[in-house]
C-alpha positions as CSV (number, residue, x, y, z in Angstrom):
1,M,171.9,49.1,-26.4
2,P,172.5,46.2,-23.6
3,E,173.4,42.8,-24.5
4,Y,171.4,39.6,-24.6
5,S,173.6,38.8,-21.3
6,E,172.6,42.1,-19.7
7,K,169.4,41.9,-20.5
8,H,168.6,38.6,-19.0
9,L,171.0,40.1,-15.6
10,I,168.2,42.8,-16.0
11,F,165.7,40.6,-16.6
12,L,166.2,38.4,-13.3
13,N,167.6,40.9,-11.6
14,A,163.2,42.7,-11.9
15,K,162.4,39.0,-11.7
16,S,164.0,38.5,-8.2
17,S,163.2,41.7,-7.1
18,F,159.7,40.9,-8.0
19,L,159.7,37.9,-6.1
20,N,161.2,39.3,-3.4
21,D,158.3,42.0,-3.0
22,L,155.7,39.3,-3.5
23,V,157.2,37.4,-0.5
24,Y,157.3,40.5,1.7
25,F,153.6,40.8,0.7
26,V,152.5,37.3,1.2
27,H,154.7,37.7,4.6
28,A,153.4,40.9,5.8
29,N,149.9,39.3,5.6
30,L,150.7,36.2,6.8
31,E,151.6,38.3,9.9
32,N,148.6,40.6,9.7
33,E,146.2,37.1,9.9
34,N,148.5,36.1,12.2
35,Q,147.9,38.7,14.8
36,S,144.5,38.7,13.9
37,V,143.7,35.1,14.7
38,N,146.3,35.8,17.7
39,N,143.6,38.4,18.9
40,M,140.7,36.4,18.5
41,L,142.5,33.6,20.6
42,N,142.7,36.2,23.4
43,E,139.8,37.3,23.5
44,I,138.2,34.1,23.3
45,K,140.3,33.1,26.4
46,D,139.8,36.3,28.0
47,R,135.7,35.4,27.8
48,N,136.7,31.8,28.7
49,H,138.6,32.9,31.9
50,S,135.4,35.3,33.0
51,A,133.2,32.7,32.8
52,I,135.2,30.2,34.5
53,L,135.5,32.7,37.4
54,E,131.4,33.7,37.1
55,A,130.6,29.7,37.5
56,K,133.0,29.2,40.0
57,E,131.9,31.8,42.3
58,G,128.3,30.8,41.5
59,F,129.0,27.3,42.7
60,R,130.9,28.8,45.4
61,I,127.7,31.1,46.3
62,E,125.5,27.9,45.7
63,K,127.7,25.9,48.1
64,Q,127.5,28.2,51.2
65,A,123.7,28.5,50.0
66,M,123.1,24.6,50.5
67,E,125.4,24.5,53.5
68,S,123.2,26.6,55.2
69,K,120.4,24.9,54.3
70,L,122.2,21.7,55.3
71,K,123.0,23.4,58.9
72,E,119.1,25.1,59.0
73,T,118.2,21.4,58.4
74,M,120.0,19.5,61.4
75,L,119.3,22.3,63.7
76,A,115.4,21.5,62.9
77,K,116.2,18.6,63.5
78,T,117.6,18.2,66.8
79,E,115.3,20.7,67.8
80,T,112.2,18.2,66.7
81,E,113.8,15.4,68.3
82,A,113.9,17.4,71.7
83,A,110.6,18.2,71.0
84,L,109.7,14.4,70.4
85,E,111.7,13.4,73.8
86,L,109.8,16.3,76.0
87,L,106.4,14.6,74.9
88,K,107.4,11.3,75.0
89,E,108.2,12.4,78.7
90,Q,105.1,14.2,79.3
91,Y,102.7,11.0,77.8
92,E,104.6,8.8,80.0
93,A,104.0,11.3,83.2
94,M,100.3,11.6,81.9
95,K,100.1,8.1,81.7
96,S,101.3,7.1,85.1
97,A,99.2,9.9,86.9
98,K,96.3,8.6,85.0
99,E,97.1,5.0,86.1
100,Q,97.8,6.4,89.7
101,E,94.6,8.0,89.7
102,E,92.9,4.7,88.6
103,Q,94.4,2.5,90.9
104,E,93.6,4.9,93.6
105,S,89.8,5.3,92.4
106,H,89.4,1.5,92.4
107,L,90.9,1.4,95.5
108,N,88.6,4.3,96.8
109,Q,85.7,2.0,95.2
110,K,86.4,-1.3,96.9
111,A,87.3,0.9,100.5
112,L,83.0,2.1,99.7
113,K,82.1,-1.1,99.0
114,D,83.2,-2.5,101.9
């Protein structure tokens, strides 16, 4: 039968072994939890990265569409301004022709009266 001091050492050894096993168990659980958190964070990071890339692509496409619309609008504006200038010139030419006709008509009437 072991002596008290030996019993005490056996008890301390068992206690130490239990605490050591407990530390390894807690460490393993924390390691698994840490790995799970890292996996979730990586998934979130990947999803965010994909969402950012999609948003950037959407904005790029929208920017291109708006730039195309701007170019089309500027071209239409230029064409409209050119058409307006042509109409002004035609109006002025018609106005001059009418004034000249009126003067000739007036002169003809004056000549007929005389």
